[in-house]
N, C-alpha and C positions, 0 to 999 in steps of 0.2 A: 850664519845659522846660530853660532854661540851667542851673538848679540841679541838675536831674536828670542832665544830661549831665556836670556836674562830679563828681557823686557816682559815676556809672558809671565815669568815667575813673579816679577814685580807687580804686575797687574793682579795676579791671584792673591798675593799677600795683601794687597791694598783692599781687595774685596772681602777677604776672609778675616782680617784682623782690624779691630777698632783703631782709628787713627786720630790723634789729637789735632784739632784744626791749627793751621799755621797763620791765621789772620792776625793782624796787629791788635794789641790790647793796650789799655792805658798804662798798665804796670806789668812787669814780668811775673810769670807764674812761678811760685817757689817750687824747688825740686822736692819730690817726696823723700821722706826719710828712708835710708837703706834698711832700717829694721822693720818697716811695715811690709806686710804680705798682701799680695793682690787678692781681692775678694773673689772667690770662685764663682762661676756662673751658677744660677739656680738650677737644680736638677730638672730634667724634663718631666712633665706630668706623667703619672703612671697611666698606662693604657689598661683599661678594664673592659675586656670584651667577653664578660661572662654571660652565659645563657640565662634566661629568665628562670627564677626559682619556681618550684611547684607551689601552687596556691589552692589545690583542691582539699578535700577532706583528709584529715590526718588521724589515723588510728593509733591506739596505744602501742608503743614499740614493744616487741618481744623482749628486748633487752631490759626495759624498765620492769616488765612483769617478772622476768627471771631474777633480776638483782634485788628488787623490792627495797631500794634504798630509802624510800619515803617512810618506811616503818621506823626509822631512827630519827626522823625530823623532830619528834617531841623531845629528843635529847640534844641534838645538834643539827644545824643546817650549814655548818662550816663557818659560822661567824668568828671574826677575829683572825682569820687565816688569809694570807695573800698567796695566790697561786700564779706563777709566771707561765705564760703561754709563749714559748719561743717558736715563732711560726711565720705566717705570711701576712700578718696584720689582722685587723678585725673590723667587721661591719657592726660597730657598736650602736647603730641606730635601729638594729633589729629588736623587736619586742622582747626577745629572750635576753638580750644583752644591754639594753638601755639602762644606764645607771649602775651596771655591774663592773665596768672597767675603771679601775683606779688610775691608770696611767698607760701611756704608750711610748715606747722607746723605738725610734726608727733608725736602724743601722744601714738601710739601703739608700737613703736619700730620695725615696719616692713617695713619702707621706704615709700616714697611718692606714690608709684605705686598703682593704683586702681585695686584691685583684685576682686571687686564685680560688677563694671560697674555703680553702683548707683551714686557715686559722679561725675563721668564724665558726665552722662546724666543731672544731676541737674545743674552743672556748665555751660554746653552748652546752656541750656535754659535761664539762667540768662544773660550771657555775651559772648556767643559764636559768633565768627566772622561770618558775612554775607557771605555765599558761593554762592550767586546768580551769580557771575561772573564765577563760575565753573559749571554753569548749575545745581546747587544743591540748591533748594529753601528753605534753612534752615538758621536760624540765632538766636542769643539770642535776648532778648527784649532790652537789653542795651549793644550793642556790643563794646562800648568804655569804659565801666566800668572795673576796675581792680578787679581781683579775688584773695582773700587770702584763701587758702585751709587749713583747720584744719582737719587732719585725726584723727578721734577718734574711728574708728572701721575699721576692715579689712574684713568685710563681709556685706551681705545685712542688717543684724540686728546687734545691738551693743552687742558683745559677753561678754562685761563686765557689762551688765545690767544697763547701764546709769551712772556708777560710774565716768567715764571720762568726762561726758558731762558738768558739772559745770566748770571744768578746761578748757575745749574746748571753752566755751563761754567767759571766762576771757581772754584766749589767742587771740580770735578774736578781742575783744575790745582793748586789748593792742597793737594789730597789726594795729590799725587805721581804722577798719571797721566801717562804718556808717550805714550799713545794714547787718544783720546777718541772713542767711537762715539756718533753722533747720528742715530739712526733716527727722525728727527722732521722734520716739515715745518712751518715757521712763516713768518710774514710778515716782511718786511724791517723792521728798525728800526736806528737809529743805535747804540743800546745793544748790540744783538746783534752788529752788525758790529764794534764796538769790542772786545767780549769775545772774538770770534774772532781779531782782530788781536793782542790781548794774549797769547792762548794760543799762537799761532804764533811770537810773539817769544820765548816761553819754551821753544822747541824741542819743541813738542808736535805730534804728527801728529793731525790732525782728519779723521775719516772720516764722511761724511754721506750719507744716502739721497737720491737724486735726486728722489724723490717718486713717488706713485702717481696715476694719472689718476682723477679723480672724475666728470668730465663725459663725456657720450657722445661728444663730438667730441675728447676728449683735450686740450682747450685750458684748462688750469688755471693757466697762468702758471708762471714759474720758482719752484722751491722754495728756501727758505733754511733753514739756512746753506749748503746744498750749492752754491749759485751764487756764493758769495763766493770771490774769488781766494785761492789757497793751500789751500783745502779739497779733500780727495780725494773727489770726487763719484761715486757708484756707481749704475749702472743694474742692472736685473734681467734675467737671461736664463732661457729655458726649457730643457728637456731636449734639444730639437733644436738648440740653439745660437744661436737668434735672440732678439731682444728680446721679453720677455714683454709681452703686450698691456696689462697694467696699469702698465708702467713709463713714466714721463713722457717726453715728447719736448720739453718746453719748458725743462728745466733744462740747464745746462752739465754735461756728463758726461765724466769722465776715464777710467773703467775700469768693467768689468761683472763680475758674479758670479752664481751660481745664485740665483734668486728666485721659483721656481714649483715647486709640488709638493715642498716641503721638509718634512722631519720635524724637529720641534723639541720640546724638553721643555715640559711643562705644569705649572703650579704645584702641582697636587695629587699629583704623582708620576707622572702619565701622560704622554701625548704628543699633539701635534697633527700628524697625518701629512700634512696638505695645506696647510701654511702658504705664503703667497704675498705678495710685495711687495719693494720696494727696501730695506725695513728689514732683511730677512734677508740680502740681497745685501751690504749695508754691513757686516753682522756678519762675514761671511766675509773681507772685505777688512781689517777691523780685526784679525782673527786673524792674517792674513798679515803685517800691519805689526808685530804683536807678535813673530812669528817672526824677522823681519828685525832688529828692534831688539835682540832677545836675542842673535842670532848675530853681529851686527855692531854692537857698542855704540859704536864710534868714529864711526858715521855720524850726522849731524844729521838733523833731521826732513825738510828739503827733499831730502836725498839718499835717504832711505828712500822718499819719494814718487816721486822720479825713477826709482829702481830698480824699484818696482812697475809704473810705467808702461812703462818700457823693456823689461820682460820679459813683458808681457801678450801674449796669443795673437793679437791682431789684430782690427780692427774687423769687426763682423758686420752692419752696417747703421746706419741713422739712430739717433742717441742711444745708441750703445753705446761711445763713446770708443775706447780702445785695445783693446777686446775683453775676453775672459775673463781674469781674473787667473790667474797661474801661480805657485802657491806654491813649487814646486821651483826654478824659475828665479829667482824673486825672492830666494830665500835663497842660491843657489849660483852664479849667473851672474857672470862677470867683466864689469863695466860700465866701458867706457873712460872715462877722465877722472875716475873716482871717487876722491876723496881723503878719508879719514877725518879727523875734526876733532881726533883725538888721535894721539900717536905710534904706539900699537898699531894704530889704524885705517889710518894711512899705510903702516906696514910690511906689513900684510896685503894692502892694495890693490896695493902695489908688487910683492909676491911673486906675486900672481895675474896681474898684467899681464905680469910678466917670464917667467912659466912658458912653456916652448916648447909649441907646438901638438902634439898627439899625432900620431905618424908615421902617414901614410896609406899602408899597404902596397899597397893596390889601385892607387892612383895611381902609386906608384913602379914597380909591375910593368908597368903600361900604358906608362909613359914609356920603360922599358928596352926593352920589346918594339918600340915604335915606332922607337927609335933603331937597334935591330938590323935591323929590316926596311929602314930607309932605307939602311944600309950594305950590306946584301945586295943591294938593288936597284941601287945604284951599281956594285957588283962585277959583277952580271949584265950591266949595260949595257956595261961595259968588255970583258967576255969576248965578248959578242955582236959587238962592233965588230971583234974579231979573227977570230972563228970563222966568221961568216957569209960574209965575202968569200972565205975559204979554201974554204968548201963550194961556193960558186958556181963557183970555178975548177975544182974537182974534179967538177962535174956532179951534185951532190946534188939529189934531188927530194924533196918532202914525201911522207911515207907516210900511210897510212890508220890511224887509231886504232881500237882495239876499241870497239864501241858500249857494251858493258857497262862497260868502263873509263871511257868518256866520261860515262856516266850517273853512275858513282860519283864522278867528278871534279866533276860539276855539282851534287851534293847539297850543300846548305848545311851549314856546320859552326857549331854554337852555341858561341861562345867567351865565357867569363866571364858566363854567364847565371845568374840567380837566380830561381827560381820560374817559369821558362819565358820570361822577358822579359829581353832583353839590357839590362844595366845597371840592372835594377829594384832598388829598395830595399824591404826588408821593412818 
């Protein structure tokens, strides 16, 4: 039996392992150098069993209407900024992404193709081309930013458990990214934390998803790298303005963005009209960071983050941070105490802070009227002090006013009303 087992094992190894032929040759084959390494076999082709993307009529996303980022495109469209998308690859032949991808780094050995659809959707929201001229009201927040795609997973979730993520962050920074989008939830590790610290030290804005709840009670623990200090952690909001049910409540949250009922590009050229999650919320914020870095190149990464937080719309409940990100204010607002790291940045900040506030004509008119009324009242009191004693000495008696005139006098007069409400603002 032992001999038979040895024979069987020999047969298995013969079939499974390549064997050098032993036939005679004109000259002996030289032995390979002991310093040479065997060439690893090529990775198996990635299996992409994605469902077909939606190809019907696309309406304007509520997120685009709510954020209104196209209103700053006359100032910046993200040009000159590279954003790294650390994700599942990219379908860069999609109309939104064709020509937008500056490079792809594959850490999975499965090729650049996106076999999950996740990376394509995230990349499209950050810097996808505006398709309005094709009657498709979709675009990325910063459509002129360049994308560096770092493929660190080949599925919706990281099948390596986050082991590749530190290397992916370092690859993104080495590739020149000034904004790194991490729509990924991983476990804490010393290597991951150090990779984040190193990126922040190199003036990189790191934007990360706060994570989606997986358990029924929503208690999944904090998400990393979103919960590390210095990382811009993003929650997801729904169309009504509150936190999406899927958005985690256990992570530290800095700001929020649309993350429910979102339309995103799909790798086969179609769309996913019902995308949901903090992954897509983070993508919007990464796009805003690209706009700010493009328009205000003198600002360092901490100042960009501070500007995004200072101009957000306000907290809308637990785990929503500063509330909805505001792209227009993030790009254009004057932030007190802001000082660019370079001369150009300092001059721009000084000019904005020194600019006089616009004259408020309505306030000036009210103040003038109030001053005039006070003077008139003082004059009336003075006249009454002289006239009334004289009238008493002459025997004056009060007369009866006409009722119609009295009613007319009693009618209220609307002064300075807008829309029927005094002092209302449209």
